[in-house]
N, C-alpha and C positions, 0 to 999 in steps of 0.2 A: 356107731354100729354100721356094719357093712350092709349094702343094699340087699344082698342075698339073705343075710340073717334077719333083716326086717321082714322080707317077704315070707320067710319060713314061719316066723312068729305070727304074722298077720294071717297066713293061711290056716294055721292051727286055730286061731281065734274065730275066723269066719266059718270053719268047718264045725266048730262047736256051737256057734250061734245059729247057723243055717245049714244043717247037714244035707238037706235035699231041697234046694230052692226051686220053686216052680217058675215057669215063664209067666210074668205078671200080666200078660195080654190074653184075653179069652180067645180061644180058637179050637178047632176040631181036627184040622189036618194041615199039611204044608201050605196049601193055598190060602186058607183063612189066616194062618200065622203070617204069611208074607204080606197080606193086605193090612193086617193089624199093625205090623211093624212099620210098614210104609206110611200108615196114617199117624204114627206116633211122633214123627219128627216135629219138634217145637210144640208138642202137645203132651199133656200128662197121660199116662197109661189109664188112669181113672176115667178121663174124658173119652178116650178111645173105646174103653169097655162100655161106656154109656151109649155110644153111637153104633157100634158094630152089630148089636142084636137086630136092629131094624135093617141095616145094610145087608147082613147075611140072610135075613129072612127073604129079602128080595133077590139077592145074588150071592150065593156061597160057592159058586164054581166059575171058572173062566167063561164057560158058555153063557151062563145066566148074566154075568157082568157085561159081556159083549153085547147083549140084547138091550141094555140100558143106554140111553143117551147120556153124555157127560153131564147134561143139565139135571137129569134124573138122579144121577149119582151124587151130584152136588147137593141136591135137596136133602138127601139122606145123611150127608156128613157135614152140613153147613156150620155146625157148632164147633168144629175143630179148626185149629190154625192152618192157614194156607189151603183152605178147602177147595177153592177153584182150581188151583194147580194140581192138587191131589186127585180131584175128580177126573181131570183130563188124563192124568197118569194111570189111574186104575182102568180107565177105558182102553187106553193104548196097550197097557200091560196085558189085559185079557186077550186082545187080538194077537199079541206077540206069543203068548203061551199057546194059544190055539194053533198058530202057524208052526209052532215047534212040536206039536203032537198032543197038546191039551193037558199035559201033566207037569207038575213041578218035580224036578229031579235034582239030585245033589251035584251040581256042577257050578263052580265059581263063575266061569265066563258066561254061562247061560243066565244065572241069576243077576249078575251085575250088568247084563245087557238090557234088562227089563226097565221100562219107564219108571222113574221114581225110586229105583233100587240102587243104593250105594253099597259100599263094602260092609258097613256096619249092619245094614238090614240083611244082606246076604249071610253075614256071620251068624246072626240070630237064627235064621232059618236052617242053616247048615247044622248048627249045634242043637237047636230045639227040636227039629223035625227028623234029622237024619243021624244025629250023634257024631257028626264029623267034628273033630277038635277045632274050635274057633274061639277067639277072644274078642267079643263084640265091644268095642270101646266107644262110648258116647261121651258127651260133654261132662256128665257127672263122674264117670269113671276117670276121665282125663284129669278132672280137678282133684279127685281124691288121690290119684297116683302121684300128683305133684305135691300135695300136702304131706303125704307119707314118705316122700323122698324116694319113691320107686321109679320115678322118671322126672327129668327136668326139661323135657322137650316141649316145644310150643305147638306141635302138631299132633292130632289124634293118631295119625298113622305111625309116628315114631313112638308114641306112648304105647301103642299096641305091641310094637316090636320089643320095647323094654319090658313090658309085663310078661310077654311070652318067654322072655329070657330068664326071668326069675321064678316063674311058677311052672311046675311040671305040666307037660302037655295033657296028661290024663285028668288034670284039675280044671283046665281052661273053661269047659262048658258050664261048670257050676260056679267057678270063681267069679266070672263077670256078673252073674246074677247075684251072688253073695255080696259083692261090692255095692251093687245098686240098692239092695235091701238095707245094708249097713248105712249107706248114705242117707236113706230116707229116715231111718230110725235114730241114728246117732250123729250123723255128720252132714248137716244141711249146708247149703251154699251160703246162706246169709245168717248174720247174727249168731255165729258159731264160736263158742269159747273153746279153742283148741286144747287148753289146759285141762278141760273137763271131759274130753273125748276119750273113749277107751283105747283108741289107736293113736290119734293125733298127739295126745299128751306125751307119748314117749317116742313116736316115730317122726314127728315134725321137728324141723330145726328151730332153734331159738329165734332166728331171724324170721322164719315163716310165722311162728306164733305171734311175734311182735307186730309183723306187718298186717296180719289179719285182725289183730286187736284194734288197729287204728281205723279200720273200715267202718 
């Protein structure tokens, strides 16, 4: 089956399973989404959602965040991975946003210039808060794209390029969320029998199925 044919069939399945997937991080505006996504690196969304209520009660704007010392931010987010680095980044980010006028706005260069914000984080904010077409590829989407034969690249950046090539632009914002939800429900990283997966069972190569069965 050609890559495009696979993508078309996968897209139809994902639209049926998750027609309107929500951003799985609790937030109320572009700034709180930016903070939540920045905190989610190497941490589950569930854990981030457990930590952010207290954080946002103390600082849900750049102004309020800038008034907290990095040590105070750390105390509020200490349960998540890489907390010391993330606390410093949130503090620096707040001052960067204030220097730029105090608002989050839909500009790639601006978002990616902020402390602790990479292309994936910027993509989630551009899509989730501003409706700008973006395909946020994290390690989970990278893995599923390889399993399904939609990309055979070793880098997240090139996987993003491959996925954008096979999925229509007007589906990108929901498609990356759909893949995340599908991975959680049907296609986990470990102990996954590809032959029983609704997508891997027909989209993965025989070699891929055999290789993963040995793990």
